[in-house]
C-alpha positions in Angstrom: 0.0 0.0 0.0 2.9 2.4 0.7 4.8 2.0 -2.6 4.9 5.2 -4.6 6.9 4.0 -7.6 5.6 4.9 -11.0 3.5 7.9 -9.8 3.5 11.2 -11.5 4.7 14.3 -9.7 1.2 15.6 -8.6 0.3 12.1 -7.5 3.6 11.8 -5.6 3.0 15.0 -3.7 -0.5 13.9 -2.7 0.8 10.5 -1.7 3.6 12.2 0.4 1.0 14.3 2.1 -1.1 11.3 2.8 1.6 8.9 3.7 0.4 8.6 7.3 -1.0 5.1 7.8 -4.0 4.0 9.8 -1.7 2.6 12.5 0.1 5.9 12.8 -3.3 7.8 13.1 -4.4 5.5 15.9 -1.0 6.0 17.7 -1.4 9.8 17.3 -4.9 9.8 18.7 -3.9 7.7 21.7 -1.1 10.0 22.4 -3.4 13.0 22.8 -3.7 14.0 26.5 -6.8 16.2 26.2 -10.1 16.2 24.3 -9.0 19.4 22.5 -5.7 17.7 21.4 -7.7 14.8 20.0 -10.1 17.1 18.1 -7.2 19.0 16.6 -5.5 15.8 15.5 -8.8 14.5 13.9 -9.6 17.8 12.2 -6.1 18.0 10.7 -6.4 14.5 9.4 -9.9 15.1 8.0 -8.6 18.1 6.2 -5.8 16.1 4.6 -8.3 13.3 3.7 -10.6 15.9 2.0 -7.7 17.3 0.0 -6.7 13.8 -1.2 -10.4 13.1 -2.2 -10.4 16.4 -4.2 -7.2 15.4 -5.9 -8.8 12.1 -6.9 -5.9 10.1 -5.4 -7.0 6.6 -6.5 -3.9 4.8 -5.3 -4.4 5.6 -1.6 -8.2 6.1 -1.6 -8.7 2.8 0.3 -6.2 3.9 3.0 -8.0 7.2 3.4 -11.4 5.5 3.7 -10.0 3.1 6.3 -8.8 6.1 8.4 -12.3 7.6 7.9 -13.9 4.5 9.4 -11.7 4.9 12.4 -12.7 8.6 12.7 -16.3 7.5 12.4 -15.8 5.1 15.3 -14.6 8.0 17.5 -17.9 9.8 16.9 -16.9 12.5 14.4 -19.0 13.2 11.3 -17.8 11.4 8.2 -20.8 11.6 5.9 -18.8 13.5 3.4 -16.8 10.3 2.6 -19.7 8.2 1.5 -19.2 8.7 -2.2 -15.6 7.5 -1.9 -16.9 4.2 -0.6 -19.0 3.8 -3.8 -15.9 4.5 -5.9 -14.0 1.8 -4.0 -16.8 -0.7 -4.5 -16.8 0.1 -8.3 -13.1 -0.7 -8.4 -11.6 -4.0 -9.6 -9.1 -4.8 -6.9 -10.0 -6.9 -3.9 -8.3 -4.6 -1.3 -10.3 -1.7 -2.6 -13.6 -3.6 -2.6 -12.9 -4.9 0.9 -12.5 -1.4 2.3 -15.3 0.0 0.1 -17.9 -2.6 1.3 -16.8 -2.2 4.9 -17.3 1.6 4.6 -20.6 1.0 2.8 -21.9 -1.0 5.8 -20.6 1.4 8.4 -21.2 4.8 6.9 -24.5 4.1 5.2 -27.8 2.5 6.0 -30.9 1.6 4.0 -32.4 5.0 4.4 -29.6 6.7 2.4 -30.7 7.6 -1.1 -27.1 7.3 -2.3 -27.4 3.6 -1.7 -29.3 3.2 -4.9 -26.1 4.0 -6.8 -24.4 0.9 -5.6 -27.1 -1.6 -6.7 -25.5 -2.3 -10.1 -22.1 -2.9 -8.5 -23.7 -5.3 -6.0 -25.4 -7.2 -8.8 -22.2 -7.7 -10.8 -20.1 -8.6 -7.7 -22.7 -11.3 -6.7 -21.6 -13.3 -9.7 -17.9 -12.4 -9.4 -15.5 -15.4 -10.0 -13.7 -14.5 -6.8 -15.8 -16.1 -4.0 -14.6 -13.5 -1.5 -15.7 -10.6 -3.6 -19.1 -12.3 -4.0 -19.1 -12.8 -0.3 -18.4 -9.1 0.4 -21.4 -8.1 -1.8 -23.7 -10.6 -0.1 -22.5 -9.4 3.3 -23.4 -5.8 2.4 -26.7 -6.9 1.0 -27.6 -8.7 4.2 -26.7 -5.7 6.3 -28.0 -2.5 4.6 -30.1 -3.4 1.6 -33.4 -1.5 1.3 -36.7 -2.9 0.3 -36.2 -2.0 -3.4 -32.7 -3.5 -3.6 -33.9 -6.7 -1.8 -36.7 -7.1 -4.3 -34.5 -6.4 -7.3 -31.7 -8.8 -6.3 -33.8 -11.6 -4.9 -33.6 -13.7 -8.2 -29.8 -13.6 -7.9 -29.8 -14.8 -4.3 -32.2 -17.6 -5.3 -29.7 -18.7 -7.9 -26.7 -18.5 -5.5 -28.5 -20.7 -2.9 -28.0 -23.5 -5.4 -24.3 -22.7 -6.1 -21.8 -25.5 -5.8 -19.6 -23.4 -3.5 -20.6 -23.9 0.2 -19.1 -20.5 1.1 -21.4 -18.8 -1.4 -24.4 -20.9 -0.4 -23.9 -19.9 3.3 -23.8 -16.2 2.5 -26.8 -16.5 0.2 -28.9 -18.0 3.0 -28.0 -15.0 5.2 -29.0 -12.6 2.4 -32.3 -14.5 1.9 -33.2 -13.7 5.6 -32.8 -10.0 4.9 -34.8 -10.2 1.7 -37.7 -12.0 3.4 -37.8 -9.5 6.3 -38.0 -6.6 3.9 -40.3 -8.4 1.4 -42.5 -11.0 3.2 -44.4 -11.7 0.0 -41.3 -13.4 -1.4 -41.4 -16.2 1.2 -42.9 -18.8 -1.2 -40.0 -18.4 -3.5 -37.6 -19.8 -0.9 -39.7 -22.6 0.7 -38.7 -25.0 -2.1 -35.0 -24.4 -1.4 -35.2 -25.8 2.1 -34.9 -29.5 1.1 -31.7 -28.9 -0.8 -30.2 -26.8 2.0 -30.9 -29.5 4.6 -29.2 -32.1 2.4 -26.0 -30.1 2.6 -23.1 -31.6 4.6 -21.5 -28.3 5.3 -22.4 -27.1 8.9 -22.2 -23.4 7.9 -24.8 -23.9 5.2 -26.9 -26.0 7.5 -26.8 -23.4 10.3 -27.8 -20.5 8.0 -30.4 -22.6 6.2 -32.1 -23.5 9.5 -32.0 -19.9 10.5 -33.7 -19.1 7.2 -36.4 -21.6 7.9 -36.9 -20.3 11.4 -37.4 -16.7 10.0 -39.9 -18.1 7.5 -42.1 -19.4 10.3 -41.9 -16.0 12.0 -42.6 -13.9 8.9 -45.3 -16.1 7.5 -46.8 -18.7 9.9 -48.7 -20.3 7.0 -45.3 -21.9 5.9 -45.2 -24.0 9.0 -47.4 -26.7 7.5 -45.1 -26.9 4.4 -41.9 -26.9 6.5 -43.2 -29.8 8.7 -42.4 -32.1 5.8 -38.7 -31.5 6.7 -39.1 -32.7 10.3 -37.6 -36.2 9.6 -34.6 -34.6 7.9 -34.1 -32.2 10.8 -34.4 -35.0 13.3 -31.8 -37.0 11.3 -29.4 -34.0 11.3 -29.8 -33.5 15.0 -29.3 -37.2 15.7 -26.1 -37.2 13.7 -24.7 -34.4 15.7 -25.6 -36.0 19.1 -24.2 -39.4 18.2 -21.2 -38.4 16.1 -17.7 -38.8 17.4 -15.1 -36.2 17.9 -14.9 -33.7 15.1 -12.1 -31.2 15.8 -13.4 -28.5 13.3 -16.8 -28.4 15.1 -16.0 -29.5 18.7 -16.6 -27.0 21.5 -15.8 -28.4 25.0 -16.5 -31.9 23.9 -19.8 -31.1 22.2 -20.2 -31.2 18.4 -21.4 -27.8 16.9 -23.6 -26.6 19.8 -24.7 -23.6 17.7 -26.3 -25.9 15.1 -27.9 -28.0 17.8 -29.5 -25.0 19.4 -30.8 -23.7 16.0 -32.3 -27.2 15.3 -34.0 -27.4 18.6 -35.5 -23.9 18.1 -36.9 -24.8 14.7 -38.2 -28.2 16.0 -40.0 -26.3 18.8 -41.9 -24.2 16.2 -42.8 -27.1 13.9 -43.8 -29.5 16.7 -46.1 -27.1 18.5 -49.7 -28.2 17.9 -48.8 -31.2 15.8 -48.9 -34.6 17.5 -47.4 -36.3 14.5 -44.3 -34.2 14.3 -44.0 -34.3 18.1 -43.9 -38.1 18.0 -41.0 -38.0 15.5 -39.1 -35.7 17.9 -39.6 -37.5 21.2 -36.8 -40.0 20.8 -34.1 -37.6 19.7 -35.1 -35.0 22.4 -34.8 -37.8 25.0 -31.3 -38.6 23.7 -30.3 -34.9 23.8 -31.6 -34.5 27.3 -29.7 -37.6 28.6 -26.5 -37.6 26.6 -25.6 -33.9 26.8 -22.9 -33.1 29.4 -24.1 -30.4 31.8 -20.8 -29.5 33.5 -20.1 -26.7 31.0 -22.2 -23.8 29.8 -22.1 -25.2 26.3 -24.0 -28.2 27.4 -26.3 -26.2 29.6 -27.4 -24.0 26.7 -28.4 -27.1 24.7 -30.2 -28.6 27.6 -32.1 -25.3 28.2 -33.3 -25.2 24.5 -34.2 -28.9 24.8 -36.4 -28.2 27.9 -38.2 -25.4 26.1 -38.8 -27.6 23.1 -40.1 -30.5 25.2 -42.5 -28.2 27.0 -43.7 -26.5 23.8 -44.5 -29.6 21.7 -47.0 -32.4 22.3 -44.4 -34.4 24.2 -45.0 -37.5 26.3 -45.5 -37.1 30.0 -42.3 -38.9 30.9 -40.4 -36.5 28.6 -41.9 -33.5 30.4 -40.9 -34.9 33.8 -37.4 -35.3 32.4 -37.3 -31.7 31.2 -38.4 -30.4 34.6 -35.8 -32.6 36.3 -33.2 -30.9 34.1 -34.3 -27.5 35.5 -34.1 -29.0 38.9 -30.5 -29.9 38.3 -29.9 -26.3 37.1 -31.1 -25.1 40.5 -28.2 -26.9 42.2 -25.7 -25.2 40.0 -23.3 -22.8 41.6 -23.7 -20.2 38.8 -26.4 -17.8 39.8 -27.2 -17.1 36.1 -28.1 -20.7 35.5 -30.2 -20.8 38.7 -32.0 -17.7 37.6 -32.7 -19.2 34.2 -34.0 -22.4 35.8 -36.4 -20.5 38.2 -37.6 -18.2 35.3 -38.3 -21.2 33.1 -40.0 -23.2 35.9 -42.4 -20.2 36.4 -43.3 -20.5 32.7 -43.7 -24.3 32.5 -45.2 -25.1 35.9 -48.6 -25.1 34.4 -47.7 -28.1 32.2 -46.8 -30.4 35.2 -47.2 -29.0 38.7 -46.6 -32.4 40.4 -43.2 -32.7 38.7 -42.2 -29.2 39.9 -43.4 -30.0 43.4 -40.5 -32.6 43.7 -38.0 -29.7 43.7 -40.0 -27.6 46.2 -37.3 -27.7 48.9 -34.6 -26.6 46.4 -36.8 -23.7 45.4 -37.5 -22.7 49.0 -33.7 -22.7 49.6 -33.4 -20.1 47.0 -35.2 -17.7 49.3 -32.1 -17.7 51.5 -29.8 -16.7 48.6 -28.0 -13.3 48.7 -29.1 -12.5 45.1 -32.3 -10.5 45.2 -33.3 -11.5 41.7 -33.2 -15.2 42.7 -35.3 -14.5 45.8 -37.9 -12.7 43.7 -38.2 -15.5 41.1 -38.3 -18.1 43.9 -41.2 -16.3 45.5 -43.2 -16.2 42.3 -42.7 -19.9 41.9 -43.6 -20.7 45.5 -46.9 -18.9 45.2 -47.9 -21.2 42.3 -46.8 -24.4 44.1 -49.0 -23.8 47.2 -51.9 -26.2 47.5 -54.1 -27.7 50.2 -51.5 -30.4 51.1 -48.4 -28.1 51.5 -49.9 -24.8 52.4 -48.9 -24.9 56.1 -45.2 -25.8 55.3 -44.8 -23.2 52.5 -46.6 -20.4 54.4 -44.2 -21.1 57.3 -41.3 -20.7 54.9 -42.7 -17.5 53.6 -43.3 -16.1 57.1 -39.7 -16.9 58.0 -38.6 -15.0 54.9 -40.9 -12.0 55.7 -38.5 -10.2 58.1 -35.6 -10.5 55.6 -37.3 -9.2 52.4 -36.6 -5.6 51.3 -39.1 -3.0 52.4 -40.3 -2.2 48.9 -41.4 -5.8 48.3 -42.8 -6.5 51.8 -46.4 -5.4 51.1 -46.5 -7.6 48.0 -45.3 -10.6 50.0 -47.8 -9.9 52.8 -50.6 -9.6 50.2 -49.6 -12.9 48.5 -49.3 -14.8 51.8 -52.8 -13.7 52.8 -54.0 -14.7 49.4 -52.7 -18.2 49.4 -53.9 -18.6 53.0 -57.4 -17.5 51.9 -57.4 -20.0 49.0 -55.9 -23.1 50.6 -56.4 -22.8 54.4 -57.3 -26.2 55.9 -59.7 -24.5 58.4 -60.9 -21.1 59.4 -59.1 -21.1 62.7 -55.7 -21.7 61.1 -56.5 -19.1 58.5 -57.3 -16.5 61.2 -54.1 -17.4 63.2 -51.9 -17.2 60.1 -53.4 -13.9 58.8 -53.0 -12.3 62.2 -49.5 -13.5 62.5 -48.7 -12.2 59.1 -50.2 -8.8 59.7 -48.5 -8.5 63.0 -45.1 -9.4 61.6 -45.5 -7.0 58.6 -45.4 -3.9 60.6 -46.9 -1.0 58.7 -47.2 -2.9 55.4 -50.9 -3.8 55.6 -53.2 -2.7 52.9 -56.9 -1.8 53.4 -57.9 -4.7 51.1 -56.3 -7.2 53.5 -58.1 -5.7 56.5 -61.4 -5.7 54.6 -60.9 -9.3 53.7 -60.3 -10.3 57.4 -63.3 -8.3 58.6 -65.5 -9.9 55.9 -64.3 -13.4 57.0 -65.0 -12.6 60.7 -68.5 -11.2 60.0 -69.5 -14.2 57.9 -68.1 -16.8 60.4 -70.0 -16.7 63.7 -68.2 -19.8 65.0 -64.8 -18.0 65.0 -65.8 -14.5 66.0 -65.0 -14.9 69.7 -61.8 -16.8 68.9 -60.6 -14.1 66.4 -61.4 -11.2 68.7 -59.5 -12.9 71.5 -56.5 -13.4 69.2 -56.6 -9.9 68.0 -56.7 -8.6 71.6 -53.6 -10.6 72.5 -51.8 -9.3 69.4 -52.6 -5.7 70.1 -51.9 -6.1 73.8 -48.4 -7.4 73.3 -47.3 -4.6 70.9 -49.8 -1.9 70.2 -47.4 0.7 68.9 -45.5 -1.2 66.2 -48.3 -2.9 64.4 -50.0 -1.2 61.5 -52.9 1.2 62.2 -55.0 -0.9 59.9 -54.6 -3.9 62.1 -55.4 -1.8 65.2 -58.6 -0.7 63.5 -59.6 -4.3 62.8 -58.9 -5.3 66.4 -60.8 -2.4 67.8 -63.8 -3.0 65.5 -63.9 -6.7 66.6 -63.9 -5.7 70.3 -66.8 -3.4 69.7 -68.8 -6.0 67.8 -68.0 -9.2 69.6 -66.8 -8.2 73.1 -69.6 -10.2 74.7 -68.3 -13.4 73.0 -64.9 -13.3 74.7 -66.0 -12.9 78.3 -65.9 -16.7 78.4 -62.8 -18.3 77.1 -63.3 -19.3 73.4 -62.0 -22.6 72.3 -58.2 -22.3 71.9 -58.1 -18.7 73.2 -58.0 -16.8 76.5 -61.0 -15.0 77.9 -61.1 -11.2 77.8 -62.9 -9.4 80.6 -64.7 -6.1 80.2 -62.0 -4.3 82.2 -59.3 -5.7 79.9 -61.1 -4.7 76.7 -61.7 -1.2 78.0 -58.1 -0.9 79.1 -56.9 -1.8 75.6 -59.3 0.7 74.0 -58.2 3.4 76.4 -54.6 2.7 75.6 -55.3 2.9 71.8 -57.3 6.1 72.4 -54.5 7.8 74.2 -51.6 6.4 72.2 -49.6 9.1 70.3 -49.2 6.7 67.4 -52.9 6.3 66.9 -54.2 8.2 63.9 -57.5 10.2 63.9 -59.2 7.4 62.0 -58.1 4.9 64.6 -59.5 7.1 67.3 -62.8 7.2 65.4 -62.9 3.4 65.4 -62.1 3.4 69.1 -64.9 5.8 70.1 -67.4 3.8 68.0 -66.1 0.6 69.6 -66.6 2.1 73.1 -70.2 3.0 72.5 -70.9 -0.5 71.0 -69.3 -2.1 74.0 -71.8 -0.3 76.2 -74.5 -2.3 74.5 -72.5 -5.6 74.9 -72.0 -5.1 78.6 -75.6 -4.1 79.4 -75.6 -5.1 83.1 -72.1 -3.9 83.9 -72.4 -0.5 85.6 -68.7 0.0 85.9 -68.2 -0.7 82.2 -71.0 1.8 81.3 -69.4 4.4 83.5 -65.9 3.9 82.0 -67.2 4.2 78.5 -68.9 7.5 79.2 -65.7 8.7 80.9 -63.6 7.8 77.9 -65.9 9.4 75.4 -66.6 12.7 77.2 -63.3 14.5 76.7 -63.7 14.2 72.9 -66.8 16.4 72.9 -64.3 19.3 72.8 -61.9 17.8 70.3 -60.4 19.9 67.6 -60.9 17.0 65.2 -64.5 17.7 63.9 -65.3 14.0 63.2 -64.2 13.0 66.7 -66.1 15.8 68.3 -69.3 15.0 66.3 -69.1 11.3 67.2 -68.5 12.0 70.9 -71.4 14.4 71.1 -73.8 12.1 69.3 -72.7 9.0 71.3 -73.0 10.9 74.6 -76.5 11.9 73.6 -77.3 8.3 72.7 -76.8 7.3 76.4 -79.9 9.3 77.3 -82.0 7.0 75.1 -81.5 3.6 76.7 -84.8 2.3 75.2 -83.3 2.5 71.6 -79.6 2.4 72.3 -79.3 -1.3 72.2 -81.2 -1.5 68.9 -79.1 1.2 67.3 -75.9 -0.5 68.4 -76.7 -4.0 67.1 -74.0 -6.0 65.4 -73.1 -5.2 61.8 -74.5 -7.6 59.2 -72.2 -9.7 57.0 -69.8 -7.5 55.2 -68.3 -7.9 51.7 -64.6 -7.2 51.3 -63.3 -4.3 49.3 -61.4 -5.1 46.1 -59.1 -3.2 44.0 -60.4 -2.2 40.5 -59.1 -4.3 37.7 -56.4 -2.7 35.7 -57.3 -3.3 32.0 -53.6 -2.9 31.0 -52.2 -5.3 33.6 -51.1 -8.7 32.4 -53.2 -11.5 33.7 -51.2 -14.0 35.8 -51.1 -17.5 34.3 -53.1 -20.3 36.0 -52.1 -23.7 37.2 -54.5 -26.6 36.9 -57.5 -24.3 36.7 -56.7 -22.6 40.0 -56.1 -18.9 39.9 -52.5 -18.1 40.6 -51.9 -16.6 44.0 -49.6 -14.0 42.5 -52.7 -12.1 41.5 -54.6 -11.8 44.8 -57.8 -10.0 45.6 -58.9 -9.9 42.0 -61.9 -7.6 41.6 -64.9 -9.0 39.9 -66.1 -6.7 37.2 -69.7 -5.6 37.6 -72.0 -6.0 34.6 -72.4 -2.9 32.6 -75.7 -1.2 33.2 -77.7 0.5 30.5 -77.7 3.8 32.3 -78.3 6.7 30.0 -76.9 9.2 32.6 -73.7 7.2 32.8 -73.4 7.3 29.0 -73.9 11.0 29.0 -71.4 11.6 31.8 -68.9 9.2 30.4 -68.0 11.6 27.6 -69.7 14.0 25.3 -69.2 14.9 21.7 -69.6 18.7 21.6 -70.4 21.1 18.9 -71.0 24.8 18.8 -72.0 27.4 16.3 -72.6 31.1 15.9 -71.4 34.0 13.9 -69.1 35.1 16.7 -65.5 33.9 16.8 -65.0 30.5 18.3 -64.8 30.3 22.1 -63.0 27.6 24.1 -65.0 24.5 24.7 -66.0 23.8 28.3 -63.8 21.2 29.9 -65.3 17.8 30.0 -67.6 18.2 27.0 -65.1 17.5 24.3 -64.8 13.8 25.0 -63.0 13.8 28.3 -64.4 11.5 30.9 -66.4 13.4 33.5 -66.2 12.6 37.2 -69.2 11.0 39.0 -71.2 13.1 41.3 -69.7 13.3 44.8 -71.6 11.5 47.6 -73.7 13.8 49.5 -73.1 16.7 47.1 -75.5 18.6 44.9 -76.0 15.7 42.6 -76.1 15.8 38.8 -77.2 19.5 38.6 -74.1 20.7 40.6 -71.8 18.5 38.5 -73.2 19.7 35.2 -73.1 23.3 36.4 -69.4 23.0 37.4 -68.7 21.7 33.9 -70.7 24.3 32.2 -69.5 27.2 34.3 -72.6 28.3 36.1 -74.4 28.2 39.4 -76.6 25.3 40.3 -80.2 26.2 39.5 -83.2 25.2 41.7 -84.5 21.8 41.0 -87.7 22.0 39.1 -90.1 19.1 38.6 -91.6 18.8 35.1 -95.3 19.5 35.0 -95.9 16.8 32.3 -93.7 13.8 32.7 -93.1 12.2 29.3 -91.8 8.8 28.2 -88.4 10.1 27.2 -84.8 9.5 27.8 -85.0 11.3 31.2 -87.4 8.6 32.5 -84.4 6.2 32.4 -82.6 8.3 35.1 -85.6 8.6 37.4 -87.5 11.6 36.2 -84.5 14.0 36.6 -85.4 16.1 33.6 -86.2 19.2 35.7 -82.9 18.8 37.6 -80.9 18.6 34.3 -82.7 21.6 32.9 -80.0 23.8 34.3 -81.9 27.0 34.6 -83.7 25.9 31.5 -87.3 26.1 30.4 -89.9 28.1 32.2 -93.4 26.9 32.1 -92.4 23.2 32.5 -91.5 20.8 29.7 -90.9 22.0 26.2 -93.8 22.2 23.8 -93.7 19.6 21.0 -95.7 19.2 17.9 -96.1 15.6 17.0 -94.9 14.8 13.5 -97.4 14.0 10.8 -97.0 10.8 8.8 -93.9 11.1 6.8 -93.2 14.6 7.9 -90.7 16.3 10.2 -91.0 16.8 14.0 -91.2 20.3 15.2 -90.8 21.4 18.9 -89.5 24.2 21.1 -86.2 23.0 22.6 -85.5 26.0 24.8 -87.4 29.1 25.8 -86.3 31.6 28.5 -86.1 35.4 28.9 -87.7 35.9 25.5 -85.2 33.6 23.7 -86.8 30.8 21.8 -85.0 27.9 20.2 -87.2 26.0 17.7 -86.1 22.6 16.3 -87.3 20.9 13.1 -86.1 17.3 13.0 -86.2 15.0 10.1 -84.7 11.6 9.2 -82.2 11.3 6.4 -83.6 9.4 3.4 -82.3 5.8 3.3 -80.4 6.2 6.7 -82.8 6.2 9.7 -79.8 6.5 12.1 -79.0 10.0 10.9 -81.2 13.0 12.0 -81.1 16.4 10.4 -82.1 19.2 12.7 -82.9 22.8 11.6 -82.6 25.2 14.5 -84.2 28.7 14.5 -83.3 31.3 17.2 -85.7 34.2 17.8 -86.0 36.9 20.5 -89.2 38.6 21.6 -87.4 41.1 24.0 -86.8 44.8 23.2 -83.0 44.4 22.8 -81.1 42.3 20.2 -78.9 39.4 21.3 -75.3 40.1 20.3 -72.3 37.7 20.0 -74.8 34.8 20.0 -73.1 31.4 20.4 -75.1 28.2 20.6 -73.3 25.0 21.8 -74.5 21.4 21.8 -73.1 18.3 23.5 -74.2 14.7 22.8 -73.3 11.4 24.4 -70.0 10.4 22.9 -70.4 6.7 23.5 -73.1 6.3 20.9 -73.7 9.6 19.1 -71.7 11.8 16.7 -72.6 15.2 15.5 -71.8 17.8 12.8 -72.8 21.4 13.3 -72.8 24.1 10.6 -72.0 27.8 11.4 -75.0 30.0 12.3 -76.4 32.4 9.7 -75.6 35.4 11.9 -74.2 36.3 15.3 -77.0 38.7 16.2 -80.5 37.7 17.0 -82.9 40.6 16.2 -85.2 42.0 18.9 -89.0 41.9 19.0 -89.2 38.8 16.8 -88.3 41.0 13.7 -86.0 38.3 12.4 -84.3 35.0 13.3 -81.0 33.2 13.0 -80.8 29.7 11.6 -78.3 26.9 12.0 -78.1 23.3 10.8 -77.2 20.2 12.9 -76.7 16.6 11.8 -76.8 13.8 14.4 -75.8 10.2 14.0 -77.1 7.6 16.5 -75.3 4.3 16.4 -77.9 2.8 18.8 -80.9 3.9 16.8 -84.0 2.2 18.2 -82.2 1.3 21.4 -81.2 4.7 22.9 -82.9 8.0 22.1 -81.4 11.3 21.1 -80.4 13.5 24.1 -78.3 16.6 24.1 -77.1 19.4 26.4 -77.2 23.0 25.4 -75.1 26.0 26.4 -76.1 29.4 25.0 -74.1 32.6 25.4 -75.0 36.1 24.2 -74.8 39.7 25.1 -78.0 41.7 26.0 -78.1 45.4 26.9 -74.3 45.3 27.7 -74.5 42.3 30.0 -73.0 38.9 29.3 -75.6 36.1 29.6 -75.0 32.3 29.8 -77.8 29.8 29.8 -77.9 26.0 29.9 -80.5 23.4 29.2 -81.1 19.9 27.9 -83.2 18.4 25.2 -84.6 14.9 25.7 -88.0 15.2 24.1 -87.3 14.0 20.6 -90.3 12.0 19.5 -90.3 8.2 19.6 -88.3 6.8 16.6 -85.7 9.5 16.7 
């Protein structure tokens, strides 16, 4: 490369200027002590390379491009050298083509338009007599070819797959993968080539050919049936690899070509899934792979891992599945944490296929909870949740409770929730279930969710036989350590004392008796504890007044209860003060106090709402997996018109005035439900529409309309609307339009003429006319409409004017088109918002229209 003999004088000067080699450039860059020195060195060299390119120095172009590639690797811009790569590719010498194709793959990608200029060179080099030049062209094609180039050169690749040279056949298979990814419609052109590829004895051709077949199944699953014809050949190739002797050119740690074996197993997995016939052909060879492969090295472990995945995926025999799970069990005993993690991760996926086989390795899985690697502990936990059943729940829950104090804080709540879930599903009896849940919640500290507490309360309220036992156990748990347990658990214990205090005065079976003095002492301690929250104190005060009804004949207890409640009548916490005052007053009504303070009925547990985006946990033998506890049961959808309206509105507006911002919530956003105890629907709608809540007016003439569905709330939803009761409507004549007054107030009258579109009964055309009988015109008039977004769409044209004349001397018209996707099932309803100026004042009115005639 460095010879300069035979060059002309200009060429010699350029060569002298560019005599620095790539090795020297690398040495100079490494010698730079600062980033500024490196940039100066690179900029100097780039300037020299640009000069050489301008001088068209052909002799040293490949050296300059090689240096340009190094500069590109350092992160400096080199796009200005792309055309030089194309010139090298068009050359005739192998060193130039080698550097040119390398630069082509590094400096360009399929999105570069300049790549189209190299297509002709690629086509010629594919058929070059020199196999290495042909290989360079195919390597570039496989890396950066665009959709168009792949489509144009596909016939050449099909021809090269049948070439007599295995080196070219191997490269052609790699190119075919790129072509099929870019042009999936060409898959059928390559399916017929598979038989000849599998008949090849060259391992490189076999490996690339099997990769090609695997990609075919991913790109076009319809080819799987055709490729299943090659299963016997694939099995024979795999058998030859497993049973062959030592082959030095393919041997890796005593195993013959593990890369080819892994590729074969992956392809067999795809072809055997869902096909009993193909699976039967594979069973014997998979058993041989599983038993003959050495597992002392990672090479063997990789093959065994793919073999396990293949056995689980196909319709394998039960004995073969047990063998696969036993291999994963051996992986769990490996000293390499990576292999153990892979085993646990795979067992979580395959446990559904054979739970009993995985149960044999239960102790090994439990031992992983003691590992220092947090990822292993997490995977072991997920697997243990699935393995729990009625026969082993006590042993496994004991292991989980032993692990509870050791787990990281961020995972503790999940562990507590899952323990309680498996206990709920598989507890042998209610007493053991209560004991375990209380122990779990006591050990968990502050990590107790409201759902767990609700579940325990629901269990207690529905199980009269354990109410006294549970209350006594909770009393003992709170008595021993009131300050460190979660406030949620304190609330449950206090609630139980208030409800079932009379059931623990005599010792329940398996628990100690709790006297009235002991119960009141604990409640007093909770009431005065600095760690008790206001909510907990509310529970305590309620429990105290309920205990007064449980200990009816106990004068000392009654007096103590009044003494404890009395100070809170002056509490700064409003809720505590209100409860204390009301409960103190209740003591003056002994005739009704016992009835008021009766035990609560059976309670349902609270559940978390289902996340529609959360992945569903897999199931084992039809039993819901414990890793997804407390699953909420979705309630059936109710055909509630009001819910449809509040769930989202499609809004339109019109008027001659400039557009105004749409009210929030009426453009399709989900509206919140009315708050409990608030002003109801009218307040909610007024908040959305920006007005004060109007007085609720009852309609004078109830009609069978959409508002009947929501309980006759038409007057409430009128929003300051229509004086004189319900709007006046003129019934349509046969085949004619329906005319009615949609809104009338303060002299403003909105008149609707509705008609069905010919040939499409779900579309309604509404002609709206606005008139004003008052002495002043209505200026800046804007009329807005909102319809239920769930089943209606609307299109509103601009109004004919922005001023409504006074004294009915004129009118403004506007056209509205409504599309009802539930025509015949749900009627047309809409909300109105009208804004205008009158006598210098800004006026805003709201209303609703739900009196379209039947059929609209």
